[in-house]
C-alpha positions, -999 to +999 in steps of 0.1 A: +000+000+000+014+034-010+009+068+005+010+102-011+013+120+022+041+146+022+069+141+047+066+162+078+095+187+083+120+179+110+110+192+145+116+228+153+142+220+179+166+211+150+162+247+138+189+258+162+216+240+142+206+258+110+203+292+128+238+287+142+253+282+107+233+312+093+246+333+122+281+327+108+269+341+075+254+372+091+287+377+110+304+380+077+277+403+065+282+425+095+320+426+089+313+438+053+290+465+065+312+478+093+348+471+082+352+496+054+336+527+070+364+538+092+390+534+065+374+550+035+399+579+035+427+554+037+413+535+007+411+567-012+448+574-005+456+538-014+438+542-048+451+578-054+416+593-056+398+622-039+376+614-009+345+625-028+351+598-054+344+572-027+307+581-032+308+563-065+314+530-046+281+535-027+262+545-059+275+514-078+267+490-050+232+504-044+224+499-081+237+464-082+219+455-050+185+469-063+190+449-096+201+415-082+176+411-054+145+405-076+164+380-099+180+361-070+149+360-049+129+345-078+157+321-085+156+309-049+120+301-051+127+281-083+158+262-075+161+264-037+172+290-014+205+273-004+217+272-040+211+309-044+226+317-011+258+299-022+258+317-056+254+352-040+281+343-014+305+332-042+299+365-061+304+385-029+336+366-022+348+374-057+341+410-053+359+410-019+390+395-033+390+420-062+390+448-036+421+433-019+442+433-050+425+462-071+453+483-087+430+511-097+397+530-091+379+512-118+389+478-107+379+486-071+346+500-083+338+467-101+348+447-070+326+470-047+296+466-071+300+428-071+301+428-034+266+442-033+252+407-039+254+402-001+222+422+003+201+391-005+216+370+023+193+379+051+161+375+030+172+341+017+181+331+053+146+341+065+131+321+036+151+291+045+140+293+082+103+300+072+103+269+051+122+248+076+095+256+103+066+246+081+043+222+099+057+232+134+025+251+143+046+280+152+061+291+118+057+328+121+069+329+157+100+308+151+108+328+120+106+361+139+128+347+167+154+333+143+154+366+123+160+385+155+190+364+164+204+367+129+201+405+129+216+407+164+246+388+152+248+410+122+248+443+142+273+429+167+296+420+138+293+455+124+308+469+156+335+442+156+344+449+119+346+487+124+368+483+154+391+458+138+398+478+107+404+509+127+429+491+149+447+474+120+449+502+094+482+516+107+497+482+115+495+464+081+494+471+044+461+479+027+462+447+007+464+425+039+438+447+056+414+442+027+420+405+025+405+398+059+368+404+048+374+383+017+387+355+039+355+358+061+332+356+031+351+327+015+347+307+048+309+312+046+309+292+014+319+261+033+296+270+062+266+271+038+277+241+018+281+218+048+258+234+074+225+241+055+204+213+041+194+215+005+158+217-005+142+221-039+123+252-048+086+253-043+077+276-072+071+265-108+077+280-142+108+299-152+124+333-149+106+362-165+135+376-184+114+402-203+100+414-170+135+415-155+148+435-185+119+461-180+124+465-142+161+467-148+154+496-173+133+513-147+159+510-119+188+519-141+170+550-155+158+563-121+192+555-103+211+572-132+188+602-128+194+604-091+231+601-096+231+629-121+211+651-096+237+642-070+265+653-093+250+683-112+221+694-090+184+696-093+185+719-122+199+692-146+174+686-174+191+652-182+185+640-147+148+646-148+145+632-183+161+600-170+138+598-140+107+605-162+118+578-186+121+553-157+087+562-144+072+558-179+086+524-183+067+513-153+035+514-173+044+487-198+062+468-170+031+466-148+008+456-177+033+429-188+037+415-153-001+412-148-003+391-179+024+366-167+017+335-147+052+336-131+063+372-132+097+384-119+078+410-098+045+397-086+024+428-088-007+410-075+013+399-044+024+435-038-012+445-038-022+421-010-035+440+021-008+424+043+020+428+018+020+463+004+023+481+038+054+459+046+071+468+013+062+505+017+076+504+052+108+489+039+110+517+012+105+544+038+128+528+063+156+527+038+155+565+038+169+567+073+188+535+077+207+539+044+204+575+034+210+594+066+243+579+078+267+602+058+248+634+069+249+623+105+287+617+103+293+650+086+272+669+112+292+653+140+325+663+124+314+699+118+332+725+140+305+747+156+330+775+160+333+777+122+298+768+110+277+778+140+264+742+145+278+707+147+295+687+175+331+693+165+338+656+171+369+637+160+369+604+142+370+584+175+337+600+186+321+593+153+331+556+158+315+558+193+283+573+178+282+545+152+289+520+180+260+532+201+237+532+172+247+497+161+244+484+197+209+498+199+202+481+166+212+448+181+191+454+212+161+462+191+166+430+171+171+408+201+141+422+219+117+418+189+103+384+201+094+401+234+077+431+219+059+408+194+046+387+223+033+418+241+019+438+212+015+412+184+036+411+152+019+441+137+021+461+169+058+455+172+063+468+136+042+499+144+061+506+176+094+501+158+084+527+132+074+551+159+107+548+177+125+556+144+103+586+139+109+598+175+146+593+174+150+615+142+124+640+154+145+644+186+173+657+164+153+688+155+155+704+190+183+683+204+215+686+183+239+708+204+257+682+226+272+648+222+248+634+249+219+645+228+233+630+197+239+596+215+204+597+229+188+604+196+207+576+178+200+551+206+162+557+203+162+555+164+185+525+166+161+504+188+134+508+163+157+503+133+171+470+146+136+456+152+126+466+116+156+450+100+146+417+116+109+420+115+103+432+078+115+400+060+098+379+086+065+398+081+068+396+044+073+359+045+043+353+068+021+373+044+032+355+013+022+322-003+048+294+003+060+296-033+067+332-030+085+336+003+119+342-012+105+369-035+086+386-007+115+386+018+139+397-009+118+426-020+120+441+014+157+446+008+152+458-027+127+484-018+148+495+012+178+500-011+158+520-035+144+541-007+179+547+006+192+557-029+164+582-034+169+597+001+206+599-004+202+620-034+176+642-018+199+647+012+229+655-009+209+683-026+196+696+008+231+698+022+250+713-008+235+748-007+266+765+009+293+740+006+304+704-001+288+674+016+318+653+008+346+676+020+335+699+049+368+718+047+357+734+015+324+747+029+296+738+052+261+729+045+234+750+061+218+738+093+185+739+075+197+711+053+203+689+083+170+698+097+155+687+063+173+654+066+160+647+101+125+658+092+123+636+061+135+605+081+110+613+110+080+618+086+089+587+064+089+566+096+057+580+108+040+574+074+053+538+076+037+533+110+004+547+096+004+524+067+009+493+089-022+501+108-044+491+079-029+455+080-052+429+095-042+426+132-031+389+131-018+391+094+018+382+105+010+356+132+006+318+132-032+324+135-035+343+103-054+327+074-032+312+047-023+340+023-034+336-013-016+348-044 
């Protein structure tokens, strides 16, 4: 007698082993995100470029990140999330090794862009955990808890990475210094290969290459327009033509995707009541978590005796400011299961958005002392850390099983796009009376920084309001099964 009953997944207690291996991957991710920041000026000297040219690295990586996430997320649903996690890790390792031996600005730019493939790691890991816990009866709960652990490890590693590079930069050559992140990422290949079980994809069909080409055109045109605005200012006709062209391409893109059975961007999934607020929140959250970091750093370094504002801080205090912020991120991530238990998954998301809004709003009246700066960043960090962990978990809970990789991946894609747009807006706001990249050549107006903090606070508040329309139990284990 035969049976066609599907095998029951392994008990949830075995999840700890997988999470442990994935923590290793997030440690490498944290190293990548914290290691390079303190030594950007040293990298510029090593390559023989101006400090302002370092911004090209950020722009290139944001573009690559926004482009690869939809493709890799869809590929994960098709062939299995472990395979795509391996692929993205291999590409990231290649980019990291290129950085170590790059002889020129162009080569370094290529390596930095390739390294942007790491942005899909956390969404893929959440998708792996979400699938692993299927049948446990506590799928959403276990996914949130595991995501909180992963993000906590990530943020802890950011601090370790920043402290390590700062301590070693004077003690070794730049090549050796840049090899250390490459070694960490390469080690992750073996961790994933031997530590994560392989499972086939749950989605059918193929990859929508035409849709991928259309969305690539949209992102390239819009990003190119934003970069031109960043370089030439808001009066550039070319910049606005590029942005308008990207927006116009959205029309045939949406129409084409609606006609596909297996689209690269599931427009119908985006329109689900429990899904679009999550993706909108990710977009708005990206404005502060990705777009506001350079302005915060330049404000802290500005001499108040010269500009009439600023903290007059040295590099060591900026490192302290970053450390407090990242530490609060880790606390926010680790306490997510607790706040979710008290307030529910949706309530925890709303509270996190409100904390981010409060933290940046506090900058408006409180920006005169280092104590005020540390307090503001600690409050914003608590909410930001929880959002980093909660958004992919919420997207997975609100998506059909065959689309978890796509849904979680898109939270990073929309966050990246939000950060890129905010970065350009902030650069414009801060360039009225001087240079954002080189404060010695001039100082941005205080009104520019007030604009930055206002935009971040309002964006987080709008995100909180959008989440209130989500059904209360949409992200819990008691929610009805989502339908495509």
